[in-house]
N, C-alpha and C positions, 0 to 999 in steps of 0.2 A: 441717599448715599449710593455711590457707584456700585454696580453689580459685578463682583469679582468671581462669581460662579464657582465658589469653593476655594479659590486661591486666596492668598493674603499678602499684604504689603505692610512692612514695618519700617517707618522712617527712623533712622538712627542719628539724626542731626547732620547738618551740612548737606553733602550730596550722597551720603551713605544710606543705602536702602537694602533691606533683606526681603526677598520674595519667596514664598512657598507655593507651589502649584497644588492642585487638588490631589495629585498622585504622590505628593510629598517631596518632589524635587526642590532643593534649596539653592537659591541664587543670591549671592552677595555682590553689590555693585559699589565700587569706589570706596574701599575701606579706609576710613580716617577715624581712628578710635582713640589711641592713647593720648594724643594731644588735641583732640576735638573737644572744645569746651561745651558742646551741646550733646555729646554722646551720653545717653541715659546712664546714670550712675548705677552700677551693679548689674547692668544688662549682660547676660551671657549669650554668646552666639551658640547655635546648635553644634553639637559635638562633631557632626559631619556636615560639611558644606559641599554640594555637588559642583557648583560653578562659581568662579570669581571673575566678574567682568570689570575691566578697567577701561574707562573712557579716554584717558590721556595721562601724561606722565607727571603732572604737577603734584607736589608733595601732599596737598590737602585732598588728594584723591587716591594716592597709592602708598601713603606713609606706612600703613600696616599690611600691605599686600604680601610681602615676603613672610612675615611671621604667621599670618592667617593661612597662607598656602601651606606652610610646613606643618602647622598644628592640625588643620582641619581637612587637608588632603583634597581640595577641589581641583578641577581643571581650570586653569587660568586662561581667559580669552581676552585678547587685546589686539591692537594693531601690531604689525609684524615687528617693528623696531622695539616696541615696549615688551612684547612677548620674548624676543631674543634677549633683551636685557635681564628680564626677571629669571630666565634660565641660567644666566651667569651667576645668580645668587643662590643656586642650588635648588631651584624649583624645577622638578622634573616634568610635570604635566602642564604644558603651556601651548596654546594654539594661537598663531599669528594670523589674523584675518586682514582684510582690506575693504575699503568702502564699496558698498554694493553687494558684498558677499554674504552668504548665509550658511548656516551650519546646523545640522540636526543633532539634538541631544535628548535622549529619552522621550519625554512627552512635550517637547517644545522645539520650536525653530528660532534660531538667533540670527538676526540680520544686523550687520554693522553699517551705520548710516552716517552721513556727513554732519559735522558740527563746525561752527565758525569760531575758532579759538586758537590759541597757541598751545604748544606742548613741548615740554623739556623735562629732563630728569636730573635731579640733584643727587650726585653720587660721590660721597667722600670729598666734598669740596669742589668737584667738577660739575659743570653743567653740560649734559649730553643731549644730543638730538633725540626727541621722544616720538618721532613719527607725527602723523596728523592727529588732531583731536577728532573724536568720534562720538556718536550716540549709539544706542542699541534698541532694537525692536524685538520684543519677545512675543511670539505667537504661541500660546499655550493650547494644547489639545482640549477641545470642549471647554475652553476657558477664555479669559479676556486677552486682548492684544495690548501689551504694555510698551510704552516708549519712555526710555530714560535718555534725556537729551545731552547728558554730560554738561560741560560748560560751553555756552554758546550765546551768540547774539541771535535775534530773530532773523530769518532769511526766507525769501519767497519760495525757495525750493522745498520748504517744509510741506508744501502742497503735493510734491512728489511722494513724500513719505505717506501722506494721506491716501494718495491714489494707489500706491503699491501695497500698503500694509493695513490701512484702515485702523489705526490705533484707536482704542476707546478711552484709555487713561494715559495721561502724559505726566511725567515727572520733570518739571521745568525749573531751571534756575531763575530766581526773581530778585536777587540781592542788589543788582546794579553794580557799577564800577568795573568789576572784572567780567561780568556777563550782562545779559539783558536785565532790565528792571521789570516792575509790574506791567507797565504799558507795553513793553515788548513781549512779555509773557502772554498777555491777553491777545495780542496779534498772532503770536505763535499758536495759541489754542484755536483761534479761528482758522488759520491756515491748515492746521492738522485735522480739524473737524472732530475733535475729541468730545466725549461726554463729560469728562472730569479732569481736573488738574490737581496734582499733588505738588505744592510749591516746595522747592529745595534750594539750598545754597543761599540762604538769607540769615541775617542776624548772628552769624557765627563770630564775625569780627566787626569792629565799628564801621568799616567802609561799606559793609553790605546792608544798606539801609532800607531796601525794598521790603514790603510786608504782604502777607496773604490778603489782608483786608484791602489794601490798595489794588491788588490783582482783582479781587471780587468787584471792586468799584468799576474798574475798566471793563469788566465782563458783564456789567449790568445791561439787561435787555437781551442777553443771550441765554441759551439753555445750558451753558457750561457750568458745572458745579465745581467750586473750590473746596478741596478736602482739607479742612482744618483739623490738625492733629498735633500731638506732642511727641517728641522723640521717645521711642520705646513702645508706643501704643499701637496695637495691631489693628489694621484696617481690613475688614472682611467683606 
């Protein structure tokens, strides 16, 4: 099992992930809760969430961003356009970053990195420009370096993420159709040089056919561990 050095990761179905650092900082990524068929029944988010990270504007990644932000009081971090939009919904604490930038918060550094995907926002029947799709690298003090890829295909410049940040655990979409599938996820893990992969964005809808077992097969012969888990189960 991957060494989280006192931090924890809880996959909440689809691409929604809750991370807690050793010092208790809570980070929620891409909240898709109410209409997420894989969200664990009865799971309660922490009363206080410190950071809410949004990788891009598609509904299955931001559907619950506004209610979570208003209820739990996090600072929202997203690309500039998405951060600006969420402020129009009455969310006061929002920071708009851009690719290659980093920001320090308490016991971690957050870097916004490239993803290969589209991004738009559905707002009251209108489709708005959502900025570029992104991923995030979280470098936790005395802890692991975690990478959430958001929605993406595999791309060779993931090697730059390896060279710049040295992530140890990657949360990679493997469902196929809208993102890379297991074969692409395995190549991404090799480009990134990670020790372990938490597969996300699979099995939520019929089109997302990729599975963690297929990912493991494509990683056969490497030292990369596939973290098999169920929504709501804490990985420590």
